[in-house]
N, C-alpha and C positions, 0 to 999 in steps of 0.2 A: 202521635202517631208511634205503633211499635211493632213488631212482629216475633212471633211465637219462634219456639224451637221445631215445633212440625212444619210450620208455614216456611220456615228456612230453609230446612231437609230436604224440602219439596221442591224449591226455586232453585236450588243447587243443584239437586240430579236434574232437573229438566233445562238449566241454563251454563251451558259450558263458560261463557265468557264472566257469567257471576261468579264459578271455579274459579277462574285464574285470578278473578281480582281478590278474590277471598284470600287466596294462596300467597299473593301477592302480599298483602296486610299481616296476615300473620308472620311471612318472610320478615318485613319492617320490625314487627313486636319482638320476632325473637332478635333479631339485630341488635336492637336496644336494649333488651335483657342482657345479651354479653358484653358490648359496647358501651353502655350507659351506665345501668345499673350498677358497675363495681366503683363507679365514684362516688357511691353513698357510703361504700365499707372502706374507702383505702385509708381510712384515719384508722379505724379498728387495727389493721394489719401490718401499718407500719410502727404503732407503737407498741407493737404485740400482743395486745389484751389479745387477739383472736388470731389463731393459727388462717392461713387464706382458704382452706378448703371449709374450714366453720364458717367464716364469714361467707364467705361466697353461700351455703346452703341457707343460712341465717340470712340473709340478702332474698333468695329466692322465695324464703316463706313470706316475710315482710313486704315483698311489694304485690305478691298475692294478695293479702292482707289490704294495703292501701287501692287497691285498685277495687277491690269489692266493697268497703265500708266506703271509704270519700265521693267513691258514683252515688251508692244507695241517700248520700247524706245532701252532697253537693255535683251536680255535674255540668255547672255552668263551663269547667272550662273545655268540654268535650262538643258544646253548644259554640265557641267561639269558634275554634277551629273548623268546627262544620260549615259557618256561616261566613269565614274568613273571605273565602274566594269563591266566586259563581260556575259551575259545571252546568249551568242550564244551558237550553235548545235543544241541538241535536243531543239527545241520550248517548247513540251511541261512541260520537263523538269523543262524548265527552268521559264517557266509561274508558275510552281505547284512550285519554289526555290523562286521568287520573290511574291507572295501569303505567304508563310511562313513566310518571312522577315517582311512582313505588319505587321502580326498576331504579331510577337513580339515587332516590335515598340510599337503598341498600349499597349500592356502587361504591357511592360517598362514604358512607361510615363504614363500611367493610375496608376502604384505604385507609380511613383514619385509623381505623383498628392496626392494620398488619403494620402501621409504623408507631402504634404506641402513642398515639396523641388523642386525648380526651377532646375532640369536636362534640359540638351539641348536637344529639339528635332532633332534640326539638326545635331549631334552628332549620337542620337539614331537611326535617318535613316540611315546616314553614316555606320553605325556598323554592321544594319541589313540587310542592303543588300550586303555589305562584307562578314560578315560571310555567308548568303545563295550562295554568286557567289562561296566562298571556297567549300562549301560543294557540288553543283553543279559539280565543273570542278575537286573536289577531291585534292587539292591543291591553289597554289596561281598564277595560271595562269590565273584565271579568275579576278587580281585585275591590274587596267592601273594604272603602277606607278604615269605615265608623270601625269593623272589627281588628284589621291589620294595626292600628294605631296602637291597640294592645299591646301589640308584640314588641313594639319602642318602650310601652310602658315597663312591659317585662323585661325587658334588655337593662334598662337604666335600675330597674327594681333587683336583679339579680345581681348587677355590678355592684351598684354603690350599697344597697343595703345589706347583701350578702358581708362583704369587708366592713362595714362600719361592725352588723350584729358581732362579726368573727371578734373585731379590734374590743370590744365593749363585755364581751363572754368571757373574753379570755383574761382582760383584766378586772372581771369581778371575780370570776373563779380564782384566779391566782391572790386575790386579797383577803375572798374568804377561807377559802380550805384545801389548798395548794400541796400542802403535806399532809394531809388528814390520809393517805393510803387507802382511798375505797374506789380510787378512780381508776382502776379493773374492770371492776363489774360496773360504772358506769356510762365507761368507754364501751361498753358492748350494748348498753341501753341507747346510746345516742347512736349507735350503728344502727340500732335496728329502728329508731326514729325514722334518722334520715332513708330507709330502706324504704319504708312504708308509705312515707311522704314521696319518694321518687314512684311511687307504682300509684300514688293518691294523683299527682300529676301527668305522667306521662302515658300512664294507661288510660286517663280521660281523651287524652290526642288520638290516640288512634283508634278509640270506640268512635269518635265522631268520624272520623276517613272512613272507618267500617259500615255503618251506618250510611255515610252516603254513597258507598258503592253499592248496598243493596240496593237503596233507593232506586239508583242510575237504572240496575240491571231491571228493574222492574218498568222503566219508563217516567219514571219519577224525578221531574227536577224543580218540583215548585215544592218541595216540604220542609217547612223553616220550622216544626216544633215537634220536636220527637223524645218519645221516653226510651231510654238504653234496659234493653231486659236481662233478667240475671243469669241468662246462659251467657249472653258475650261476655257481662264482665267477668265470668267465673272460666269461660273460654281464653278471653285477651292475657288474662294474668296468672292462668296458666303457662299459657305461653311465653310469657313476660318471663316466670318463675323458671321456665325448662332453659333460658337464652342466658340466664343466671347462672344456672348451675354447670352449663357448660366452661364458665369459667372468664376471665378477665386479667388475667394478672398482669398484662403489659399496661391496661391503663391504671390499675392499680399501685403498680409502682411509679408512673411519671406522677398522678397525683399526689399519696402518699408518702413519697418515700425520696422523687428528686426535687419536689420543689420548695417543701419545706421540712425541716427534722424536727421533728413534732415529739413531745413528751405524753403523758396519759390525759394529765388536767386538761393541755391543750387541745390534743385529740378530742376529748368530752367537749370542751367548748364550740371548738370548730362544727360538731355534730348538730350540738343543739341549734347551735347559729344558723344553721342552714336550713335544718327542717322549721324551725320556725319562720323562715323568710318563707320558705314551701309553702305550709303550713296559711299564711297572711293571702298568697298570691292565688293559692286554689279556695278559699272561698270567697275571694274578690272576683272571680272567672277569667284572673290574668294567664295567661298559658309564659309561663316562664324556663329559664332551662335550669336542667337539675347540675350540670357538670359548672355552668358559669356560677350557682349560688354556691356550690360546696366547694369551688377554687378557689373564689373571692372570699370565702368564710376563710378559707385554710391562709390565705395571704393578709386577711386583718388579723391572724392570731398570730402569725409570724411577726407581723409588724409590731404586734404589742411588746414583742420583745422588746426586737429592734430591727430596722429594716433590712440590714445585712443578712440577717438570716433567712431572708426570701431569697431561692433562688432566682431570681431576675431572667436569666438567659432563659428558662423553661417559662416561665412568665410570657418571655417574648415569644416566645416559639407557639405558645397556647392561644396566643392575643390574636398570632397573625391567622392560626385557623380559624379561630371562631372569626377575625375580621372576612375571611375568603369564604366561610361557609353559605354566606346568601346569597353573594355573586356568583360563585359557584356552584353550588348545587341548584341555584335559580338555572342557571345557563344549561345544564344538564337536563335538567325536568322542561324548557323549555324545546331543546336541541330533541330530547328522546319523545316529546307528543309529536312535534313538527313530524319525527321519521315515523313513528306506530299510527299514526294518521294517514298517512300517505302508501306506508304497506298494507293497512288494515280496511 
């Protein structure tokens, strides 16, 4: 099942609650672009392969391409997010709960950005939706365990494989061609690959939520299979690109400069390791955190040189934020959903 642009615009004009849902969803996409996407280009900036302004513009372009191309090839991540929670039943209450979840996600991500902490937007999205679904159903009946387990797989994948790929890539690059001198350009290519895969992963997650909002606004709570239309790919990727172009220097500094001091060949290794891990997870339909993947890849690269080269104080701060995201954003999503359903 899908929806054409003309049908969507007609529904948008006739259904105020759909307009609110769309605005909130695009707001989450925009926040993702300025808080999460900078992780992809942090190493390019920290190694001085590119200026922050140029890297942000590059990320905007490749985020756009990642959303567009990967969704046309394989949209399984979007399907996983769509089916992860059950917003069935009373569609009016379900749409209210979905809006509450989106408000919670924006609040959590904005707070993390304000403090310069690279929280996982993906985990905030999953936690906020889950908390709202629990509030809607009054228990865990709203959680689809078969799909939610993929989130746990993704958590392990992004942490362990990110670190392992980063360590192995750094060792391999150092052995083969550390002193060849071409890593300025290679670093830019690696950053572009990371930005592309960020769009491929995170863009699909938000388009799954977008489609959920459209179906609920139409009173359809039992749609299980859908096709993402081209116009939605363009819209979400453009909004994400806009968010990235707004900036994100605080996140770039925390990930690329404070955690590990990298040389160009190490930055290249971290980017390629992170991009490979994201590609693997996207093709298998496992939603992973771009932030987790990139930061653990950087840790792996730093550890390949020596463990003391990693600033474990910054790592501890990030780890605490990640650990708090599921219960924290989930609780906000739950409370906001209860509040919204009581008010509206």
